[in-house]
N, CA, C and O atoms as a printed pandas DataFrame, in Angstrom:
     atom_number atom_name residue_name chain_id  residue_number  x_coord  y_coord  z_coord
0              1         N          MET        A               1   45.582   66.328   -9.806
1              2        CA          MET        A               1   46.111   67.649  -10.043
2              3         C          MET        A               1   47.351   67.595  -10.934
3              4         O          MET        A               1   47.526   68.459  -11.793
4              5         N          PHE        A               2   48.217   66.591  -10.745
5              6        CA          PHE        A               2   49.448   66.517  -11.509
6              7         C          PHE        A               2   49.281   65.812  -12.853
7              8         O          PHE        A               2   50.225   65.780  -13.643
8              9         N          ASN        A               3   48.101   65.245  -13.135
9             10        CA          ASN        A               3   47.946   64.458  -14.351
10            11         C          ASN        A               3   47.934   65.299  -15.619
11            12         O          ASN        A               3   48.079   64.748  -16.710
12            13         N          SER        A               4   47.768   66.603  -15.516
13            14        CA          SER        A               4   47.768   67.455  -16.706
14            15         C          SER        A               4   49.152   68.021  -17.018
15            16         O          SER        A               4   49.298   68.835  -17.929
16            17         N          ILE        A               5   50.157   67.599  -16.273
17            18        CA          ILE        A               5   51.519   68.105  -16.462
18            19         C          ILE        A               5   52.202   67.330  -17.585
19            20         O          ILE        A               5   52.135   66.103  -17.651
20            21         N          GLN        A               6   52.863   68.088  -18.468
21            22        CA          GLN        A               6   53.687   67.450  -19.487
22            23         C          GLN        A               6   54.983   67.000  -18.822
23            24         O          GLN        A               6   55.588   67.753  -18.059
24            25         N          GLU        A               7   55.404   65.781  -19.108
25            26        CA          GLU        A               7   56.645   65.287  -18.525
26            27         C          GLU        A               7   57.643   64.958  -19.624
27            28         O          GLU        A               7   57.282   64.645  -20.758
28            29         N          ILE        A               8   58.899   65.041  -19.247
29            30        CA          ILE        A               8   59.991   64.674  -20.129
30            31         C          ILE        A               8   60.900   63.754  -19.317
31            32         O          ILE        A               8   61.121   63.988  -18.129
32            33         N          ASP        A               9   61.428   62.703  -19.958
33            34        CA          ASP        A               9   62.333   61.833  -19.204
34            35         C          ASP        A               9   63.776   62.292  -19.414
35            36         O          ASP        A               9   64.064   63.114  -20.284
36            37         N          ALA        A              10   64.665   61.747  -18.605
37            38        CA          ALA        A              10   66.049   62.197  -18.597
38            39         C          ALA        A              10   66.735   62.049  -19.961
39            40         O          ALA        A              10   67.376   62.998  -20.411
40            41         N          PRO        A              11   66.626   60.896  -20.638
41            42        CA          PRO        A              11   67.299   60.798  -21.940
42            43         C          PRO        A              11   66.767   61.813  -22.964
43            44         O          PRO        A              11   67.537   62.342  -23.765
44            45         N          GLU        A              12   65.465   62.084  -22.941
45            46        CA          GLU        A              12   64.921   63.062  -23.877
46            47         C          GLU        A              12   65.439   64.463  -23.562
47            48         O          GLU        A              12   65.790   65.213  -24.474
48            49         N          LEU        A              13   65.489   64.824  -22.273
49            50        CA          LEU        A              13   66.033   66.126  -21.906
50            51         C          LEU        A              13   67.497   66.231  -22.315
51            52         O          LEU        A              13   67.937   67.281  -22.783
52            53         N          ALA        A              14   68.246   65.162  -22.142
53            54        CA          ALA        A              14   69.656   65.170  -22.559
54            55         C          ALA        A              14   69.764   65.426  -24.059
55            56         O          ALA        A              14   70.670   66.135  -24.498
56            57         N          SER        A              15   68.857   64.860  -24.850
57            58        CA          SER        A              15   68.907   65.102  -26.297
58            59         C          SER        A              15   68.544   66.549  -26.619
59            60         O          SER        A              15   69.092   67.133  -27.554
60            61         N          TRP        A              16   67.617   67.132  -25.846
61            62        CA          TRP        A              16   67.302   68.559  -26.032
62            63         C          TRP        A              16   68.543   69.411  -25.738
63            64         O          TRP        A              16   68.859   70.341  -26.480
64            65         N          ILE        A              17   69.237   69.079  -24.647
65            66        CA          ILE        A              17   70.425   69.842  -24.258
66            67         C          ILE        A              17   71.477   69.786  -25.363
67            68         O          ILE        A              17   72.150   70.780  -25.638
68            69         N          ASN        A              18   71.613   68.635  -25.987
69            70        CA          ASN        A              18   72.632   68.450  -27.027
70            71         C          ASN        A              18   72.215   68.998  -28.388
71            72         O          ASN        A              18   73.042   69.082  -29.297
72            73         N          ASP        A              19   70.946   69.372  -28.542
73            74        CA          ASP        A              19   70.432   69.895  -29.807
74            75         C          ASP        A              19   70.380   71.420  -29.728
75            76         O          ASP        A              19   69.481   71.990  -29.110
76            77         N          GLU        A              20   71.342   72.063  -30.352
77            78        CA          GLU        A              20   71.443   73.519  -30.257
78            79         C          GLU        A              20   70.272   74.244  -30.903
79            80         O          GLU        A              20   70.084   75.438  -30.667
80            81         N          SER        A              21   69.479   73.548  -31.715
81            82        CA          SER        A              21   68.319   74.196  -32.335
82            83         C          SER        A              21   67.133   74.284  -31.367
83            84         O          SER        A              21   66.162   74.993  -31.633
84            85         N          GLN        A              22   67.217   73.565  -30.248
85            86        CA          GLN        A              22   66.152   73.586  -29.246
86            87         C          GLN        A              22   66.267   74.849  -28.398
87            88         O          GLN        A              22   67.337   75.159  -27.873
88            89         N          SER        A              23   65.165   75.568  -28.270
89            90        CA          SER        A              23   65.138   76.761  -27.423
90            91         C          SER        A              23   64.283   76.467  -26.194
91            92         O          SER        A              23   63.071   76.284  -26.300
92            93         N          PHE        A              24   64.918   76.426  -25.039
93            94        CA          PHE        A              24   64.227   76.122  -23.789
94            95         C          PHE        A              24   65.116   76.523  -22.631
95            96         O          PHE        A              24   66.307   76.779  -22.806
96            97         N          ARG        A              25   64.527   76.575  -21.443
97            98        CA          ARG        A              25   65.284   76.832  -20.217
98            99         C          ARG        A              25   65.024   75.696  -19.249
99           100         O          ARG        A              25   63.918   75.157  -19.194
100          101         N          ILE        A              26   66.044   75.331  -18.483
101          102        CA          ILE        A              26   65.918   74.342  -17.410
102          103         C          ILE        A              26   65.983   75.110  -16.099
103          104         O          ILE        A              26   66.935   75.850  -15.849
104          105         N          ILE        A              27   64.969   74.931  -15.267
105          106        CA          ILE        A              27   64.886   75.629  -13.993
106          107         C          ILE        A              27   64.941   74.590  -12.875
107          108         O          ILE        A              27   64.062   73.735  -12.766
108          109         N          ASP        A              28   65.978   74.671  -12.049
109          110        CA          ASP        A              28   66.146   73.758  -10.909
110          111         C          ASP        A              28   65.519   74.433   -9.691
111          112         O          ASP        A              28   66.003   75.466   -9.229
112          113         N          VAL        A              29   64.444   73.845   -9.177
113          114        CA          VAL        A              29   63.690   74.465   -8.081
114          115         C          VAL        A              29   64.108   73.959   -6.702
115          116         O          VAL        A              29   63.429   74.239   -5.714
116          117         N          ARG        A              30   65.204   73.227   -6.621
117          118        CA          ARG        A              30   65.681   72.748   -5.320
118          119         C          ARG        A              30   66.298   73.901   -4.545
119          120         O          ARG        A              30   66.506   74.988   -5.085
120          121         N          GLU        A              31   66.585   73.655   -3.287
121          122        CA          GLU        A              31   67.280   74.630   -2.454
122          123         C          GLU        A              31   68.736   74.722   -2.915
123          124         O          GLU        A              31   69.277   73.771   -3.481
124          125         N          MET        A              32   69.354   75.857   -2.672
125          126        CA          MET        A              32   70.717   76.085   -3.151
126          127         C          MET        A              32   71.702   75.040   -2.637
127          128         O          MET        A              32   72.617   74.652   -3.363
128          129         N          ARG        A              33   71.532   74.575   -1.398
129          130        CA          ARG        A              33   72.463   73.573   -0.872
130          131         C          ARG        A              33   72.338   72.258   -1.643
131          132         O          ARG        A              33   73.316   71.519   -1.763
132          133         N          GLU        A              34   71.148   71.959   -2.165
133          134        CA          GLU        A              34   70.967   70.760   -2.983
134          135         C          GLU        A              34   71.598   70.953   -4.359
135          136         O          GLU        A              34   72.288   70.071   -4.870
136          137         N          ILE        A              35   71.351   72.115   -4.945
137          138        CA          ILE        A              35   71.875   72.405   -6.275
138          139         C          ILE        A              35   73.402   72.376   -6.256
139          140         O          ILE        A              35   74.025   71.967   -7.236
140          141         N          ALA        A              36   74.007   72.806   -5.151
141          142        CA          ALA        A              36   75.464   72.816   -5.031
142          143         C          ALA        A              36   76.057   71.420   -5.179
143          144         O          ALA        A              36   77.232   71.286   -5.520
144          145         N          GLN        A              37   75.267   70.380   -4.930
145          146        CA          GLN        A              37   75.746   69.004   -5.079
146          147         C          GLN        A              37   75.806   68.575   -6.538
147          148         O          GLN        A              37   76.459   67.586   -6.874
148          149         N          GLY        A              38   75.124   69.321   -7.406
149          150        CA          GLY        A              38   75.147   69.025   -8.835
150          151         C          GLY        A              38   73.773   69.128   -9.454
151          152         O          GLY        A              38   72.758   68.896   -8.798
152          153         N          THR        A              39   73.755   69.482  -10.730
153          154        CA          THR        A              39   72.514   69.652  -11.473
154          155         C          THR        A              39   72.766   69.296  -12.932
155          156         O          THR        A              39   73.856   68.845  -13.283
156          157         N          THR        A              40   71.778   69.493  -13.771
157          158        CA          THR        A              40   71.947   69.200  -15.197
158          159         C          THR        A              40   72.716   70.331  -15.863
159          160         O          THR        A              40   72.729   71.450  -15.352
160          161         N          PRO        A              41   73.348   70.062  -16.979
161          162        CA          PRO        A              41   73.913   71.163  -17.762
162          163         C          PRO        A              41   72.801   72.147  -18.144
163          164         O          PRO        A              41   71.659   71.747  -18.373
164          165         N          ARG        A              42   73.139   73.405  -18.209
165          166        CA          ARG        A              42   72.244   74.499  -18.619
166          167         C          ARG        A              42   71.170   74.854  -17.594
167          168         O          ARG        A              42   70.323   75.704  -17.871
168          169         N          ALA        A              43   71.182   74.232  -16.425
169          170        CA          ALA        A              43   70.147   74.515  -15.424
170          171         C          ALA        A              43   70.382   75.861  -14.754
171          172         O          ALA        A              43   71.517   76.280  -14.526
172          173         N          GLU        A              44   69.276   76.523  -14.449
173          174        CA          GLU        A              44   69.292   77.775  -13.710
174          175         C          GLU        A              44   68.692   77.511  -12.336
175          176         O          GLU        A              44   67.674   76.827  -12.226
176          177         N          ALA        A              45   69.299   78.038  -11.306
177          178        CA          ALA        A              45   68.805   77.853   -9.939
178          179         C          ALA        A              45   67.704   78.863   -9.633
179          180         O          ALA        A              45   67.883   80.071   -9.787
180          181         N          LEU        A              46   66.559   78.334   -9.194
181          182        CA          LEU        A              46   65.456   79.189   -8.788
182          183         C          LEU        A              46   64.625   78.396   -7.773
183          184         O          LEU        A              46   63.668   77.722   -8.153
184          185         N          PRO        A              47   64.984   78.471   -6.485
185          186        CA          PRO        A              47   64.267   77.677   -5.481
186          187         C          PRO        A              47   62.755   77.885   -5.548
187          188         O          PRO        A              47   62.275   78.995   -5.780
188          189         N          LEU        A              48   62.023   76.806   -5.342
189          190        CA          LEU        A              48   60.566   76.805   -5.485
190          191         C          LEU        A              48   59.897   77.937   -4.717
191          192         O          LEU        A              48   58.962   78.554   -5.227
192          193         N          ALA        A              49   60.349   78.219   -3.516
193          194        CA          ALA        A              49   59.717   79.257   -2.694
194          195         C          ALA        A              49   59.801   80.640   -3.332
195          196         O          ALA        A              49   58.991   81.513   -3.020
196          197         N          THR        A              50   60.774   80.849   -4.225
197          198        CA          THR        A              50   60.935   82.160   -4.852
198          199         C          THR        A              50   60.178   82.284   -6.175
199          200         O          THR        A              50   60.114   83.372   -6.749
200          201         N          LEU        A              51   59.616   81.203   -6.656
201          202        CA          LEU        A              51   58.977   81.195   -7.970
202          203         C          LEU        A              51   57.881   82.261   -8.125
203          204         O          LEU        A              51   57.885   82.975   -9.128
204          205         N          PRO        A              52   56.947   82.397   -7.178
205          206        CA          PRO        A              52   55.908   83.417   -7.375
206          207         C          PRO        A              52   56.458   84.832   -7.523
207          208         O          PRO        A              52   55.892   85.647   -8.252
208          209         N          MET        A              53   57.552   85.123   -6.839
209          210        CA          MET        A              53   58.140   86.468   -6.902
210          211         C          MET        A              53   58.940   86.686   -8.179
211          212         O          MET        A              53   59.248   87.826   -8.526
212          213         N          ARG        A              54   59.276   85.621   -8.873
213          214        CA          ARG        A              54   60.149   85.731  -10.051
214          215         C          ARG        A              54   59.435   85.360  -11.342
215          216         O          ARG        A              54   60.070   85.130  -12.371
216          217         N          LEU        A              55   58.112   85.305  -11.280
217          218        CA          LEU        A              55   57.300   84.910  -12.428
218          219         C          LEU        A              55   57.571   85.783  -13.647
219          220         O          LEU        A              55   57.520   85.296  -14.777
220          221         N          SER        A              56   57.857   87.055  -13.437
221          222        CA          SER        A              56   58.077   87.982  -14.552
222          223         C          SER        A              56   59.337   87.656  -15.343
223          224         O          SER        A              56   59.553   88.219  -16.416
224          225         N          GLU        A              57   60.170   86.756  -14.830
225          226        CA          GLU        A              57   61.392   86.371  -15.531
226          227         C          GLU        A              57   61.135   85.370  -16.656
227          228         O          GLU        A              57   62.051   85.018  -17.399
228          229         N          PHE        A              58   59.887   84.913  -16.781
229          230        CA          PHE        A              58   59.534   83.933  -17.803
230          231         C          PHE        A              58   58.589   84.550  -18.823
231          232         O          PHE        A              58   57.668   85.285  -18.469
232          233         N          ALA        A              59   58.830   84.241  -20.097
233          234        CA          ALA        A              59   57.918   84.662  -21.155
234          235         C          ALA        A              59   56.795   83.621  -21.248
235          236         O          ALA        A              59   57.060   82.426  -21.123
236          237         N          PRO        A              60   55.551   84.053  -21.466
237          238        CA          PRO        A              60   54.424   83.112  -21.497
238          239         C          PRO        A              60   54.565   81.992  -22.527
239          240         O          PRO        A              60   54.041   80.899  -22.314
240          241         N          ASP        A              61   55.262   82.242  -23.639
241          242        CA          ASP        A              61   55.400   81.227  -24.688
242          243         C          ASP        A              61   56.722   80.462  -24.623
243          244         O          ASP        A              61   57.016   79.642  -25.492
244          245         N          GLU        A              62   57.507   80.735  -23.594
245          246        CA          GLU        A              62   58.810   80.099  -23.435
246          247         C          GLU        A              62   58.668   78.632  -23.034
247          248         O          GLU        A              62   57.789   78.282  -22.246
248          249         N          LYS        A              63   59.537   77.775  -23.580
249          250        CA          LYS        A              63   59.553   76.363  -23.193
250          251         C          LYS        A              63   60.405   76.237  -21.938
251          252         O          LYS        A              63   61.585   76.585  -21.940
252          253         N          LEU        A              64   59.790   75.730  -20.854
253          254        CA          LEU        A              64   60.450   75.640  -19.554
254          255         C          LEU        A              64   60.431   74.205  -19.059
255          256         O          LEU        A              64   59.391   73.547  -19.083
256          257         N          VAL        A              65   61.573   73.725  -18.615
257          258        CA          VAL        A              65   61.675   72.391  -18.013
258          259         C          VAL        A              65   62.062   72.595  -16.556
259          260         O          VAL        A              65   63.082   73.217  -16.260
260          261         N          PHE        A              66   61.246   72.072  -15.647
261          262        CA          PHE        A              66   61.508   72.206  -14.217
262          263         C          PHE        A              66   62.053   70.901  -13.672
263          264         O          PHE        A              66   61.576   69.817  -14.009
264          265         N          ILE        A              67   63.073   71.027  -12.814
265          266        CA          ILE        A              67   63.696   69.848  -12.216
266          267         C          ILE        A              67   63.830   70.037  -10.710
267          268         O          ILE        A              67   63.906   71.159  -10.209
268          269         N          CYS        A              68   63.857   68.917  -10.009
269          270        CA          CYS        A              68   64.136   68.905   -8.567
270          271         C          CYS        A              68   64.784   67.565   -8.252
271          272         O          CYS        A              68   65.326   66.920   -9.149
272          273         N          ARG        A              69   64.741   67.145   -7.028
273          274        CA          ARG        A              69   65.383   65.888   -6.635
274          275         C          ARG        A              69   64.656   64.675   -7.221
275          276         O          ARG        A              69   65.278   63.810   -7.837
276          277         N          SER        A              70   63.325   64.620   -7.024
277          278        CA          SER        A              70   62.580   63.429   -7.440
278          279         C          SER        A              70   61.465   63.705   -8.442
279          280         O          SER        A              70   60.907   62.771   -9.018
280          281         N          GLY        A              71   61.141   64.959   -8.651
281          282        CA          GLY        A              71   60.063   65.311   -9.577
282          283         C          GLY        A              71   58.840   65.896   -8.901
283          284         O          GLY        A              71   57.941   66.378   -9.589
284          285         N          ALA        A              72   58.773   65.872   -7.568
285          286        CA          ALA        A              72   57.589   66.365   -6.853
286          287         C          ALA        A              72   57.534   67.888   -6.803
287          288         O          ALA        A              72   56.511   68.481   -7.145
288          289         N          ARG        A              73   58.615   68.523   -6.383
289          290        CA          ARG        A              73   58.618   69.996   -6.314
290          291         C          ARG        A              73   58.533   70.612   -7.706
291          292         O          ARG        A              73   57.863   71.626   -7.903
292          293         N          SER        A              74   59.207   70.004   -8.657
293          294        CA          SER        A              74   59.144   70.542  -10.016
294          295         C          SER        A              74   57.732   70.386  -10.589
295          296         O          SER        A              74   57.293   71.223  -11.378
296          297         N          ALA        A              75   57.017   69.323  -10.201
297          298        CA          ALA        A              75   55.622   69.178  -10.618
298          299         C          ALA        A              75   54.773   70.293  -10.020
299          300         O          ALA        A              75   53.884   70.821  -10.688
300          301         N          GLN        A              76   55.038   70.655   -8.767
301          302        CA          GLN        A              76   54.329   71.778   -8.145
302          303         C          GLN        A              76   54.588   73.063   -8.922
303          304         O          GLN        A              76   53.672   73.856   -9.137
304          305         N          ALA        A              77   55.822   73.268   -9.340
305          306        CA          ALA        A              77   56.163   74.458  -10.126
306          307         C          ALA        A              77   55.392   74.465  -11.441
307          308         O          ALA        A              77   54.888   75.506  -11.862
308          309         N          CYS        A              78   55.299   73.310  -12.089
309          310        CA          CYS        A              78   54.559   73.211  -13.349
310          311         C          CYS        A              78   53.082   73.532  -13.147
311          312         O          CYS        A              78   52.492   74.265  -13.942
312          313         N          VAL        A              79   52.483   72.990  -12.091
313          314        CA          VAL        A              79   51.080   73.264  -11.799
314          315         C          VAL        A              79   50.883   74.762  -11.576
315          316         O          VAL        A              79   49.946   75.352  -12.114
316          317         N          PHE        A              80   51.755   75.372  -10.792
317          318        CA          PHE        A              80   51.648   76.803  -10.511
318          319         C          PHE        A              80   51.729   77.611  -11.803
319          320         O          PHE        A              80   50.911   78.505  -12.023
320          321         N          LEU        A              81   52.700   77.309  -12.655
321          322        CA          LEU        A              81   52.835   78.073  -13.889
322          323         C          LEU        A              81   51.646   77.862  -14.822
323          324         O          LEU        A              81   51.200   78.801  -15.482
324          325         N          LYS        A              82   51.135   76.645  -14.877
325          326        CA          LYS        A              82   49.935   76.400  -15.688
326          327         C          LYS        A              82   48.754   77.227  -15.169
327          328         O          LYS        A              82   47.971   77.759  -15.956
328          329         N          GLN        A              83   48.633   77.332  -13.857
329          330        CA          GLN        A              83   47.569   78.156  -13.271
330          331         C          GLN        A              83   47.745   79.628  -13.629
331          332         O          GLN        A              83   46.775   80.385  -13.657
332          333         N          GLN        A              84   48.974   80.026  -13.900
333          334        CA          GLN        A              84   49.268   81.417  -14.268
334          335         C          GLN        A              84   49.179   81.641  -15.780
335          336         O          GLN        A              84   49.465   82.734  -16.267
336          337         N          GLY        A              85   48.782   80.606  -16.513
337          338        CA          GLY        A              85   48.587   80.740  -17.952
338          339         C          GLY        A              85   49.730   80.256  -18.825
339          340         O          GLY        A              85   49.665   80.393  -20.047
340          341         N          PHE        A              86   50.768   79.698  -18.236
341          342        CA          PHE        A              86   51.885   79.163  -19.018
342          343         C          PHE        A              86   51.511   77.767  -19.513
343          344         O          PHE        A              86   51.023   76.942  -18.740
344          345         N          GLU        A              87   51.738   77.503  -20.792
345          346        CA          GLU        A              87   51.354   76.216  -21.369
346          347         C          GLU        A              87   52.540   75.311  -21.688
347          348         O          GLU        A              87   52.406   74.088  -21.685
348          349         N          ASN        A              88   53.692   75.904  -21.961
349          350        CA          ASN        A              88   54.828   75.156  -22.480
350          351         C          ASN        A              88   55.796   74.786  -21.353
351          352         O          ASN        A              88   56.987   75.091  -21.416
352          353         N          VAL        A              89   55.256   74.117  -20.313
353          354        CA          VAL        A              89   56.066   73.737  -19.158
354          355         C          VAL        A              89   56.156   72.219  -19.058
355          356         O          VAL        A              89   55.187   71.506  -19.322
356          357         N          PHE        A              90   57.313   71.748  -18.681
357          358        CA          PHE        A              90   57.584   70.313  -18.593
358          359         C          PHE        A              90   58.221   69.994  -17.246
359          360         O          PHE        A              90   58.981   70.793  -16.699
360          361         N          ASN        A              91   57.903   68.822  -16.724
361          362        CA          ASN        A              91   58.485   68.314  -15.490
362          363         C          ASN        A              91   59.455   67.187  -15.848
363          364         O          ASN        A              91   59.109   66.290  -16.617
364          365         N          LEU        A              92   60.673   67.231  -15.288
365          366        CA          LEU        A              92   61.611   66.134  -15.500
366          367         C          LEU        A              92   61.157   64.945  -14.661
367          368         O          LEU        A              92   61.260   64.965  -13.434
368          369         N          ARG        A              93   60.658   63.917  -15.325
369          370        CA          ARG        A              93   60.183   62.711  -14.642
370          371         C          ARG        A              93   61.333   62.063  -13.878
371          372         O          ARG        A              93   62.370   61.746  -14.461
372          373         N          GLY        A              94   61.150   61.866  -12.577
373          374        CA          GLY        A              94   62.176   61.233  -11.750
374          375         C          GLY        A              94   63.218   62.199  -11.222
375          376         O          GLY        A              94   64.060   61.818  -10.408
376          377         N          GLY        A              95   63.175   63.446  -11.674
377          378        CA          GLY        A              95   64.086   64.472  -11.179
378          379         C          GLY        A              95   65.552   64.111  -11.349
379          380         O          GLY        A              95   65.924   63.350  -12.242
380          381         N          MET        A              96   66.370   64.671  -10.476
381          382        CA          MET        A              96   67.811   64.419  -10.533
382          383         C          MET        A              96   68.135   62.967  -10.195
383          384         O          MET        A              96   69.172   62.452  -10.613
384          385         N          ILE        A              97   67.267   62.307   -9.450
385          386        CA          ILE        A              97   67.490   60.877   -9.182
386          387         C          ILE        A              97   67.435   60.114  -10.503
387          388         O          ILE        A              97   68.314   59.302  -10.791
388          389         N          GLY        A              98   66.398   60.376  -11.309
389          390        CA          GLY        A              98   66.281   59.734  -12.620
390          391         C          GLY        A              98   67.415   60.113  -13.553
391          392         O          GLY        A              98   67.911   59.283  -14.315
392          393         N          TRP        A              99   67.823   61.383  -13.487
393          394        CA          TRP        A              99   68.942   61.856  -14.310
394          395         C          TRP        A              99   70.206   61.072  -13.961
395          396         O          TRP        A              99   70.904   60.591  -14.854
396          397         N          ALA        A             100   70.500   60.943  -12.675
397          398        CA          ALA        A             100   71.707   60.220  -12.231
398          399         C          ALA        A             100   71.618   58.739  -12.594
399          400         O          ALA        A             100   72.613   58.148  -13.014
400          401         N          HIS        A             101   70.433   58.131  -12.437
401          402        CA          HIS        A             101   70.263   56.713  -12.779
402          403         C          HIS        A             101   70.466   56.467  -14.269
403          404         O          HIS        A             101   70.807   55.356  -14.677
404          405         N          SER        A             102   70.258   57.493  -15.075
405          406        CA          SER        A             102   70.476   57.374  -16.523
406          407         C          SER        A             102   71.927   57.646  -16.898
407          408         O          SER        A             102   72.274   57.661  -18.079
408          409         N          SER        A             103   72.785   57.864  -15.884
409          410        CA          SER        A             103   74.225   58.114  -16.081
410          411         C          SER        A             103   74.487   59.310  -16.987
411          412         O          SER        A             103   75.394   59.290  -17.820
412          413         N          LEU        A             104   73.678   60.352  -16.811
413          414        CA          LEU        A             104   73.837   61.573  -17.593
414          415         C          LEU        A             104   74.727   62.557  -16.832
415          416         O          LEU        A             104   74.877   62.438  -15.616
416          417         N          PRO        A             105   75.317   63.524  -17.535
417          418        CA          PRO        A             105   76.277   64.428  -16.879
418          419         C          PRO        A             105   75.646   65.298  -15.793
419          420         O          PRO        A             105   74.567   65.867  -15.963
420          421         N          ILE        A             106   76.348   65.374  -14.695
421          422        CA          ILE        A             106   75.953   66.239  -13.578
422          423         C          ILE        A             106   77.047   67.285  -13.431
423          424         O          ILE        A             106   78.232   66.964  -13.336
424          425         N          VAL        A             107   76.624   68.539  -13.415
425          426        CA          VAL        A             107   77.589   69.635  -13.278
426          427         C          VAL        A             107   77.397   70.311  -11.937
427          428         O          VAL        A             107   76.290   70.379  -11.402
428          429         N          ARG        A             108   78.488   70.802  -11.415
429          430        CA          ARG        A             108   78.428   71.558  -10.163
430          431         C          ARG        A             108   78.505   73.031  -10.501
431          432         O          ARG        A             108   79.422   73.467  -11.196
432          433         N          PRO        A             109   77.552   73.793  -10.014
433          434        CA          PRO        A             109   77.559   75.221  -10.348
434          435         C          PRO        A             109   78.773   75.922   -9.743
435          436         O          PRO        A             109   79.286   75.529   -8.695
436          437         N          GLU        A             110   79.212   76.966  -10.431
437          438        CA          GLU        A             110   80.313   77.759   -9.906
438          439         C          GLU        A             110   79.805   78.596   -8.745
439          440         O          GLU        A             110   78.705   79.146   -8.796
440          441         N          VAL        A             111   80.606   78.686   -7.711
441          442        CA          VAL        A             111   80.245   79.484   -6.544
442          443         C          VAL        A             111   80.923   80.840   -6.678
443          444         O          VAL        A             111   82.138   80.927   -6.857
444          445         N          ALA        A             112   80.117   81.898   -6.589
445          446        CA          ALA        A             112   80.671   83.253   -6.743
446          447         C          ALA        A             112   81.378   83.681   -5.477
447          448         O          ALA        A             112   81.909   84.789   -5.410
């Protein structure tokens, strides 16, 4: 089921983040308490359980990168979106664990 998912590794995602000509969104599907510990720059919080209710927030042709702790929940998000007709979805291989192992910047979201 997961073999049809496009994946991106942490260094490649970091290069996308640093390239202002790249148009994409990073969606962190972890729970808010996990996201509070830190996430990638430019990430938007959208817990996996809320994804079906928030589908209208995504354009069908939009480039979306999904992240979670290890890559499993974000892969589920990618499968779900592909089933809904979205083609330009990517899973961060290794999730935030892989991101941290690559010594890439971790930001803590501001608490309102």
